[in-house]
CHARMM internal coordinates of N, CA and C (Angstrom, degrees):
IC EDIT
DIST 1 N 1 CA 1.4507
DIST 1 CA 1 C 1.5276
ANGL 1 N 1 CA 1 C 108.69
DIST 1 C 2 N 1.3234
ANGL 1 CA 1 C 2 N 117.00
DIHE 1 N 1 CA 1 C 2 N 143.70
DIST 2 N 2 CA 1.4262
ANGL 1 C 2 N 2 CA 122.14
DIHE 1 CA 1 C 2 N 2 CA -179.40
DIST 2 CA 2 C 1.5363
ANGL 2 N 2 CA 2 C 111.30
DIHE 1 C 2 N 2 CA 2 C -74.24
DIST 2 C 3 N 1.3122
ANGL 2 CA 2 C 3 N 117.57
DIHE 2 N 2 CA 2 C 3 N 150.87
DIST 3 N 3 CA 1.4519
ANGL 2 C 3 N 3 CA 119.63
DIHE 2 CA 2 C 3 N 3 CA 176.55
DIST 3 CA 3 C 1.5283
ANGL 3 N 3 CA 3 C 110.65
DIHE 2 C 3 N 3 CA 3 C -58.76
DIST 3 C 4 N 1.3446
ANGL 3 CA 3 C 4 N 117.82
DIHE 3 N 3 CA 3 C 4 N 150.25
DIST 4 N 4 CA 1.4861
ANGL 3 C 4 N 4 CA 120.50
DIHE 3 CA 3 C 4 N 4 CA -177.63
DIST 4 CA 4 C 1.5158
ANGL 4 N 4 CA 4 C 113.54
DIHE 3 C 4 N 4 CA 4 C -53.89
DIST 4 C 5 N 1.3185
ANGL 4 CA 4 C 5 N 118.26
DIHE 4 N 4 CA 4 C 5 N -35.47
DIST 5 N 5 CA 1.4701
ANGL 4 C 5 N 5 CA 119.79
DIHE 4 CA 4 C 5 N 5 CA -179.69
DIST 5 CA 5 C 1.5315
ANGL 5 N 5 CA 5 C 111.46
DIHE 4 C 5 N 5 CA 5 C -65.40
DIST 5 C 6 N 1.3390
ANGL 5 CA 5 C 6 N 115.96
DIHE 5 N 5 CA 5 C 6 N -38.54
DIST 6 N 6 CA 1.4708
ANGL 5 C 6 N 6 CA 118.69
DIHE 5 CA 5 C 6 N 6 CA 178.56
DIST 6 CA 6 C 1.5247
ANGL 6 N 6 CA 6 C 109.81
DIHE 5 C 6 N 6 CA 6 C -69.59
DIST 6 C 7 N 1.3238
ANGL 6 CA 6 C 7 N 117.71
DIHE 6 N 6 CA 6 C 7 N -39.15
DIST 7 N 7 CA 1.4749
ANGL 6 C 7 N 7 CA 119.85
DIHE 6 CA 6 C 7 N 7 CA 178.27
DIST 7 CA 7 C 1.5079
ANGL 7 N 7 CA 7 C 110.57
DIHE 6 C 7 N 7 CA 7 C -63.32
DIST 7 C 8 N 1.3203
ANGL 7 CA 7 C 8 N 116.99
DIHE 7 N 7 CA 7 C 8 N -41.45
DIST 8 N 8 CA 1.4727
ANGL 7 C 8 N 8 CA 120.19
DIHE 7 CA 7 C 8 N 8 CA 178.42
DIST 8 CA 8 C 1.5145
ANGL 8 N 8 CA 8 C 111.19
DIHE 7 C 8 N 8 CA 8 C -64.20
DIST 8 C 9 N 1.3205
ANGL 8 CA 8 C 9 N 116.54
DIHE 8 N 8 CA 8 C 9 N -41.51
DIST 9 N 9 CA 1.4710
ANGL 8 C 9 N 9 CA 120.51
DIHE 8 CA 8 C 9 N 9 CA 178.61
DIST 9 CA 9 C 1.5376
ANGL 9 N 9 CA 9 C 110.61
DIHE 8 C 9 N 9 CA 9 C -62.91
DIST 9 C 10 N 1.3388
ANGL 9 CA 9 C 10 N 116.35
DIHE 9 N 9 CA 9 C 10 N -44.82
DIST 10 N 10 CA 1.4749
ANGL 9 C 10 N 10 CA 119.24
DIHE 9 CA 9 C 10 N 10 CA 179.43
DIST 10 CA 10 C 1.5216
ANGL 10 N 10 CA 10 C 110.74
DIHE 9 C 10 N 10 CA 10 C -62.21
DIST 10 C 11 N 1.3231
ANGL 10 CA 10 C 11 N 117.23
DIHE 10 N 10 CA 10 C 11 N -43.41
DIST 11 N 11 CA 1.4671
ANGL 10 C 11 N 11 CA 120.39
DIHE 10 CA 10 C 11 N 11 CA 178.51
DIST 11 CA 11 C 1.5131
ANGL 11 N 11 CA 11 C 111.42
DIHE 10 C 11 N 11 CA 11 C -59.90
DIST 11 C 12 N 1.3275
ANGL 11 CA 11 C 12 N 116.13
DIHE 11 N 11 CA 11 C 12 N -43.54
DIST 12 N 12 CA 1.4874
ANGL 11 C 12 N 12 CA 121.54
DIHE 11 CA 11 C 12 N 12 CA 179.63
DIST 12 CA 12 C 1.5533
ANGL 12 N 12 CA 12 C 111.25
DIHE 11 C 12 N 12 CA 12 C -64.72
DIST 12 C 13 N 1.3062
ANGL 12 CA 12 C 13 N 115.28
DIHE 12 N 12 CA 12 C 13 N -44.72
DIST 13 N 13 CA 1.4731
ANGL 12 C 13 N 13 CA 119.20
DIHE 12 CA 12 C 13 N 13 CA 179.41
DIST 13 CA 13 C 1.5254
ANGL 13 N 13 CA 13 C 111.44
DIHE 12 C 13 N 13 CA 13 C -64.83
DIST 13 C 14 N 1.3439
ANGL 13 CA 13 C 14 N 116.09
DIHE 13 N 13 CA 13 C 14 N -42.63
DIST 14 N 14 CA 1.4674
ANGL 13 C 14 N 14 CA 119.43
DIHE 13 CA 13 C 14 N 14 CA 176.50
DIST 14 CA 14 C 1.5042
ANGL 14 N 14 CA 14 C 111.46
DIHE 13 C 14 N 14 CA 14 C -59.41
DIST 14 C 15 N 1.3396
ANGL 14 CA 14 C 15 N 117.11
DIHE 14 N 14 CA 14 C 15 N -42.28
DIST 15 N 15 CA 1.4836
ANGL 14 C 15 N 15 CA 121.24
DIHE 14 CA 14 C 15 N 15 CA 178.30
DIST 15 CA 15 C 1.5128
ANGL 15 N 15 CA 15 C 112.37
DIHE 14 C 15 N 15 CA 15 C -61.99
DIST 15 C 16 N 1.3377
ANGL 15 CA 15 C 16 N 115.43
DIHE 15 N 15 CA 15 C 16 N -43.14
DIST 16 N 16 CA 1.4625
ANGL 15 C 16 N 16 CA 119.76
DIHE 15 CA 15 C 16 N 16 CA -179.92
DIST 16 CA 16 C 1.5309
ANGL 16 N 16 CA 16 C 110.64
DIHE 15 C 16 N 16 CA 16 C -64.36
DIST 16 C 17 N 1.3437
ANGL 16 CA 16 C 17 N 116.07
DIHE 16 N 16 CA 16 C 17 N -44.97
DIST 17 N 17 CA 1.4757
ANGL 16 C 17 N 17 CA 118.94
DIHE 16 CA 16 C 17 N 17 CA 179.33
DIST 17 CA 17 C 1.5320
ANGL 17 N 17 CA 17 C 110.73
DIHE 16 C 17 N 17 CA 17 C -62.52
DIST 17 C 18 N 1.3370
ANGL 17 CA 17 C 18 N 116.46
DIHE 17 N 17 CA 17 C 18 N -44.35
DIST 18 N 18 CA 1.4714
ANGL 17 C 18 N 18 CA 120.39
DIHE 17 CA 17 C 18 N 18 CA 178.85
DIST 18 CA 18 C 1.5360
ANGL 18 N 18 CA 18 C 110.65
DIHE 17 C 18 N 18 CA 18 C -60.34
DIST 18 C 19 N 1.3130
ANGL 18 CA 18 C 19 N 117.80
DIHE 18 N 18 CA 18 C 19 N -41.22
DIST 19 N 19 CA 1.4578
ANGL 18 C 19 N 19 CA 120.79
DIHE 18 CA 18 C 19 N 19 CA 179.40
DIST 19 CA 19 C 1.5186
ANGL 19 N 19 CA 19 C 112.00
DIHE 18 C 19 N 19 CA 19 C -65.77
DIST 19 C 20 N 1.3392
ANGL 19 CA 19 C 20 N 116.15
DIHE 19 N 19 CA 19 C 20 N -23.24
DIST 20 N 20 CA 1.4599
ANGL 19 C 20 N 20 CA 120.90
DIHE 19 CA 19 C 20 N 20 CA 177.87
DIST 20 CA 20 C 1.5435
ANGL 20 N 20 CA 20 C 111.72
DIHE 19 C 20 N 20 CA 20 C -91.05
DIST 20 C 21 N 1.3181
ANGL 20 CA 20 C 21 N 116.30
DIHE 20 N 20 CA 20 C 21 N 3.71
DIST 21 N 21 CA 1.4706
ANGL 20 C 21 N 21 CA 120.16
DIHE 20 CA 20 C 21 N 21 CA 175.55
DIST 21 CA 21 C 1.5098
ANGL 21 N 21 CA 21 C 115.28
DIHE 20 C 21 N 21 CA 21 C 97.35
DIST 21 C 22 N 1.3201
ANGL 21 CA 21 C 22 N 118.84
DIHE 21 N 21 CA 21 C 22 N 3.70
DIST 22 N 22 CA 1.4654
ANGL 21 C 22 N 22 CA 121.32
DIHE 21 CA 21 C 22 N 22 CA 177.78
DIST 22 CA 22 C 1.5107
ANGL 22 N 22 CA 22 C 110.38
DIHE 21 C 22 N 22 CA 22 C -76.75
DIST 22 C 23 N 1.3262
ANGL 22 CA 22 C 23 N 115.29
DIHE 22 N 22 CA 22 C 23 N 148.73
DIST 23 N 23 CA 1.4740
ANGL 22 C 23 N 23 CA 122.96
DIHE 22 CA 22 C 23 N 23 CA 175.10
DIST 23 CA 23 C 1.5384
ANGL 23 N 23 CA 23 C 106.27
DIHE 22 C 23 N 23 CA 23 C -97.20
DIST 23 C 24 N 1.3235
ANGL 23 CA 23 C 24 N 116.19
DIHE 23 N 23 CA 23 C 24 N 114.27
DIST 24 N 24 CA 1.4787
ANGL 23 C 24 N 24 CA 122.09
DIHE 23 CA 23 C 24 N 24 CA -179.12
DIST 24 CA 24 C 1.5121
ANGL 24 N 24 CA 24 C 108.10
DIHE 23 C 24 N 24 CA 24 C -90.13
DIST 24 C 25 N 1.3305
ANGL 24 CA 24 C 25 N 117.16
DIHE 24 N 24 CA 24 C 25 N 122.74
DIST 25 N 25 CA 1.4686
ANGL 24 C 25 N 25 CA 121.15
DIHE 24 CA 24 C 25 N 25 CA -174.69
DIST 25 CA 25 C 1.5201
ANGL 25 N 25 CA 25 C 111.60
DIHE 24 C 25 N 25 CA 25 C -126.63
DIST 25 C 26 N 1.3088
ANGL 25 CA 25 C 26 N 115.66
DIHE 25 N 25 CA 25 C 26 N 152.02
DIST 26 N 26 CA 1.4712
ANGL 25 C 26 N 26 CA 123.26
DIHE 25 CA 25 C 26 N 26 CA 173.12
DIST 26 CA 26 C 1.5137
ANGL 26 N 26 CA 26 C 107.29
DIHE 25 C 26 N 26 CA 26 C -85.83
DIST 26 C 27 N 1.3462
ANGL 26 CA 26 C 27 N 117.57
DIHE 26 N 26 CA 26 C 27 N 148.41
DIST 27 N 27 CA 1.4580
ANGL 26 C 27 N 27 CA 119.69
DIHE 26 CA 26 C 27 N 27 CA -178.31
DIST 27 CA 27 C 1.5297
ANGL 27 N 27 CA 27 C 114.30
DIHE 26 C 27 N 27 CA 27 C -62.77
DIST 27 C 28 N 1.3228
ANGL 27 CA 27 C 28 N 118.54
DIHE 27 N 27 CA 27 C 28 N -21.77
DIST 28 N 28 CA 1.4781
ANGL 27 C 28 N 28 CA 120.26
DIHE 27 CA 27 C 28 N 28 CA 179.66
DIST 28 CA 28 C 1.5167
ANGL 28 N 28 CA 28 C 111.37
DIHE 27 C 28 N 28 CA 28 C -77.29
DIST 28 C 29 N 1.3275
ANGL 28 CA 28 C 29 N 118.60
DIHE 28 N 28 CA 28 C 29 N -12.86
DIST 29 N 29 CA 1.4742
ANGL 28 C 29 N 29 CA 120.64
DIHE 28 CA 28 C 29 N 29 CA -176.40
DIST 29 CA 29 C 1.5428
ANGL 29 N 29 CA 29 C 109.91
DIHE 28 C 29 N 29 CA 29 C -138.52
DIST 29 C 30 N 1.3195
ANGL 29 CA 29 C 30 N 116.34
DIHE 29 N 29 CA 29 C 30 N 50.87
DIST 30 N 30 CA 1.4648
ANGL 29 C 30 N 30 CA 120.21
DIHE 29 CA 29 C 30 N 30 CA -179.44
DIST 30 CA 30 C 1.5169
ANGL 30 N 30 CA 30 C 111.37
DIHE 29 C 30 N 30 CA 30 C -76.53
DIST 30 C 31 N 1.3284
ANGL 30 CA 30 C 31 N 114.52
DIHE 30 N 30 CA 30 C 31 N 133.78
DIST 31 N 31 CA 1.4536
ANGL 30 C 31 N 31 CA 122.31
DIHE 30 CA 30 C 31 N 31 CA 174.11
DIST 31 CA 31 C 1.5315
ANGL 31 N 31 CA 31 C 106.52
DIHE 30 C 31 N 31 CA 31 C -136.76
DIST 31 C 32 N 1.3003
ANGL 31 CA 31 C 32 N 116.75
DIHE 31 N 31 CA 31 C 32 N 89.15
DIST 32 N 32 CA 1.4650
ANGL 31 C 32 N 32 CA 120.80
DIHE 31 CA 31 C 32 N 32 CA -175.40
DIST 32 CA 32 C 1.5326
ANGL 32 N 32 CA 32 C 113.26
DIHE 31 C 32 N 32 CA 32 C -65.27
DIST 32 C 33 N 1.3376
ANGL 32 CA 32 C 33 N 116.35
DIHE 32 N 32 CA 32 C 33 N -16.12
DIST 33 N 33 CA 1.4568
ANGL 32 C 33 N 33 CA 121.51
DIHE 32 CA 32 C 33 N 33 CA 179.79
DIST 33 CA 33 C 1.5400
ANGL 33 N 33 CA 33 C 112.00
DIHE 32 C 33 N 33 CA 33 C -91.61
DIST 33 C 34 N 1.3061
ANGL 33 CA 33 C 34 N 119.37
DIHE 33 N 33 CA 33 C 34 N 5.77
DIST 34 N 34 CA 1.4553
ANGL 33 C 34 N 34 CA 120.70
DIHE 33 CA 33 C 34 N 34 CA -174.59
DIST 34 CA 34 C 1.5291
ANGL 34 N 34 CA 34 C 111.85
DIHE 33 C 34 N 34 CA 34 C -67.63
DIST 34 C 35 N 1.3009
ANGL 34 CA 34 C 35 N 117.56
DIHE 34 N 34 CA 34 C 35 N -31.18
DIST 35 N 35 CA 1.4544
ANGL 34 C 35 N 35 CA 123.16
DIHE 34 CA 34 C 35 N 35 CA 175.69
DIST 35 CA 35 C 1.5341
ANGL 35 N 35 CA 35 C 109.69
DIHE 34 C 35 N 35 CA 35 C -170.01
DIST 35 C 36 N 1.2953
ANGL 35 CA 35 C 36 N 118.01
DIHE 35 N 35 CA 35 C 36 N 179.55
DIST 36 N 36 CA 1.4575
ANGL 35 C 36 N 36 CA 121.19
DIHE 35 CA 35 C 36 N 36 CA -177.41
DIST 36 CA 36 C 1.5196
ANGL 36 N 36 CA 36 C 111.36
DIHE 35 C 36 N 36 CA 36 C -65.50
DIST 36 C 37 N 1.3349
ANGL 36 CA 36 C 37 N 118.69
DIHE 36 N 36 CA 36 C 37 N -45.14
DIST 37 N 37 CA 1.4659
ANGL 36 C 37 N 37 CA 121.80
DIHE 36 CA 36 C 37 N 37 CA -178.89
DIST 37 CA 37 C 1.5075
ANGL 37 N 37 CA 37 C 111.11
DIHE 36 C 37 N 37 CA 37 C -100.93
DIST 37 C 38 N 1.3313
ANGL 37 CA 37 C 38 N 117.21
DIHE 37 N 37 CA 37 C 38 N 114.92
DIST 38 N 38 CA 1.4425
ANGL 37 C 38 N 38 CA 121.92
DIHE 37 CA 37 C 38 N 38 CA 178.59
DIST 38 CA 38 C 1.5175
ANGL 38 N 38 CA 38 C 108.45
DIHE 37 C 38 N 38 CA 38 C -127.05
DIST 38 C 39 N 1.3342
ANGL 38 CA 38 C 39 N 116.28
DIHE 38 N 38 CA 38 C 39 N 125.99
DIST 39 N 39 CA 1.4591
ANGL 38 C 39 N 39 CA 121.49
DIHE 38 CA 38 C 39 N 39 CA 174.63
DIST 39 CA 39 C 1.5015
ANGL 39 N 39 CA 39 C 107.61
DIHE 38 C 39 N 39 CA 39 C -114.76
DIST 39 C 40 N 1.3330
ANGL 39 CA 39 C 40 N 116.63
DIHE 39 N 39 CA 39 C 40 N 126.96
DIST 40 N 40 CA 1.4708
ANGL 39 C 40 N 40 CA 121.66
DIHE 39 CA 39 C 40 N 40 CA -179.82
DIST 40 CA 40 C 1.5129
ANGL 40 N 40 CA 40 C 108.02
DIHE 39 C 40 N 40 CA 40 C -105.42
DIST 40 C 41 N 1.3158
ANGL 40 CA 40 C 41 N 116.15
DIHE 40 N 40 CA 40 C 41 N 127.31
DIST 41 N 41 CA 1.4720
ANGL 40 C 41 N 41 CA 121.56
DIHE 40 CA 40 C 41 N 41 CA 176.75
DIST 41 CA 41 C 1.5308
ANGL 41 N 41 CA 41 C 109.24
DIHE 40 C 41 N 41 CA 41 C -60.33
DIST 41 C 42 N 1.3051
ANGL 41 CA 41 C 42 N 116.25
DIHE 41 N 41 CA 41 C 42 N 167.38
DIST 42 N 42 CA 1.4659
ANGL 41 C 42 N 42 CA 121.74
DIHE 41 CA 41 C 42 N 42 CA -176.59
DIST 42 CA 42 C 1.5281
ANGL 42 N 42 CA 42 C 114.00
DIHE 41 C 42 N 42 CA 42 C -43.57
DIST 42 C 43 N 1.3151
ANGL 42 CA 42 C 43 N 115.70
DIHE 42 N 42 CA 42 C 43 N 132.82
DIST 43 N 43 CA 1.4646
ANGL 42 C 43 N 43 CA 120.30
DIHE 42 CA 42 C 43 N 43 CA -180.00
DIST 43 CA 43 C 1.5153
ANGL 43 N 43 CA 43 C 109.45
DIHE 42 C 43 N 43 CA 43 C -146.52
DIST 43 C 44 N 1.3269
ANGL 43 CA 43 C 44 N 118.40
DIHE 43 N 43 CA 43 C 44 N 152.10
DIST 44 N 44 CA 1.4832
ANGL 43 C 44 N 44 CA 120.72
DIHE 43 CA 43 C 44 N 44 CA 179.09
DIST 44 CA 44 C 1.5188
ANGL 44 N 44 CA 44 C 110.69
DIHE 43 C 44 N 44 CA 44 C -76.31
DIST 44 C 45 N 1.3206
ANGL 44 CA 44 C 45 N 115.13
DIHE 44 N 44 CA 44 C 45 N 146.35
DIST 45 N 45 CA 1.4647
ANGL 44 C 45 N 45 CA 121.30
DIHE 44 CA 44 C 45 N 45 CA 173.49
DIST 45 CA 45 C 1.5286
ANGL 45 N 45 CA 45 C 109.00
DIHE 44 C 45 N 45 CA 45 C -101.41
DIST 45 C 46 N 1.3125
ANGL 45 CA 45 C 46 N 116.39
DIHE 45 N 45 CA 45 C 46 N 171.74
DIST 46 N 46 CA 1.4686
ANGL 45 C 46 N 46 CA 119.63
DIHE 45 CA 45 C 46 N 46 CA 177.42
DIST 46 CA 46 C 1.5227
ANGL 46 N 46 CA 46 C 109.81
DIHE 45 C 46 N 46 CA 46 C -59.29
DIST 46 C 47 N 1.3002
ANGL 46 CA 46 C 47 N 115.74
DIHE 46 N 46 CA 46 C 47 N 154.96
DIST 47 N 47 CA 1.4681
ANGL 46 C 47 N 47 CA 122.09
DIHE 46 CA 46 C 47 N 47 CA -178.73
DIST 47 CA 47 C 1.5056
ANGL 47 N 47 CA 47 C 110.36
DIHE 46 C 47 N 47 CA 47 C -52.49
DIST 47 C 48 N 1.3274
ANGL 47 CA 47 C 48 N 115.03
DIHE 47 N 47 CA 47 C 48 N 132.13
DIST 48 N 48 CA 1.4609
ANGL 47 C 48 N 48 CA 121.51
DIHE 47 CA 47 C 48 N 48 CA 178.65
DIST 48 CA 48 C 1.5301
ANGL 48 N 48 CA 48 C 113.00
DIHE 47 C 48 N 48 CA 48 C 98.15
DIST 48 C 49 N 1.3335
ANGL 48 CA 48 C 49 N 118.28
DIHE 48 N 48 CA 48 C 49 N -10.32
DIST 49 N 49 CA 1.4489
ANGL 48 C 49 N 49 CA 120.53
DIHE 48 CA 48 C 49 N 49 CA -177.81
DIST 49 CA 49 C 1.5426
ANGL 49 N 49 CA 49 C 112.98
DIHE 48 C 49 N 49 CA 49 C -107.27
DIST 49 C 50 N 1.3223
ANGL 49 CA 49 C 50 N 119.29
DIHE 49 N 49 CA 49 C 50 N 0.10
DIST 50 N 50 CA 1.4439
ANGL 49 C 50 N 50 CA 122.57
DIHE 49 CA 49 C 50 N 50 CA 179.51
DIST 50 CA 50 C 1.5025
ANGL 50 N 50 CA 50 C 111.81
DIHE 49 C 50 N 50 CA 50 C 78.43
DIST 50 C 51 N 1.3286
ANGL 50 CA 50 C 51 N 117.16
DIHE 50 N 50 CA 50 C 51 N -144.16
DIST 51 N 51 CA 1.4743
ANGL 50 C 51 N 51 CA 121.97
DIHE 50 CA 50 C 51 N 51 CA 179.42
DIST 51 CA 51 C 1.5156
ANGL 51 N 51 CA 51 C 109.10
DIHE 50 C 51 N 51 CA 51 C -132.74
DIST 51 C 52 N 1.2978
ANGL 51 CA 51 C 52 N 115.93
DIHE 51 N 51 CA 51 C 52 N 156.05
DIST 52 N 52 CA 1.4412
ANGL 51 C 52 N 52 CA 122.64
DIHE 51 CA 51 C 52 N 52 CA 174.06
DIST 52 CA 52 C 1.5210
ANGL 52 N 52 CA 52 C 107.62
DIHE 51 C 52 N 52 CA 52 C -101.94
DIST 52 C 53 N 1.3034
ANGL 52 CA 52 C 53 N 116.47
DIHE 52 N 52 CA 52 C 53 N 132.71
DIST 53 N 53 CA 1.4548
ANGL 52 C 53 N 53 CA 119.96
DIHE 52 CA 52 C 53 N 53 CA -179.39
DIST 53 CA 53 C 1.5288
ANGL 53 N 53 CA 53 C 111.08
DIHE 52 C 53 N 53 CA 53 C -131.93
END
COOR INIT
IC SEED 1 N 1 CA 1 C
IC BUILD
C-alpha cells in the first residue's frame, strides 16, 4: 500500500483532472476512446520499460 501522503496526492490529482474533463481510468478497464482526455492510473509496462506512474 502507498504511503498516506502519496494516496492523498493521487486523490487530489485525480480530482483536478476530473474537474478539467479528463476521464480517470484504472489499468484493468482502460477505454482510450471514452473521451478526448483519458488518464490511466499507474500500470506496468512491458519488460524493460519500467512502470508508468
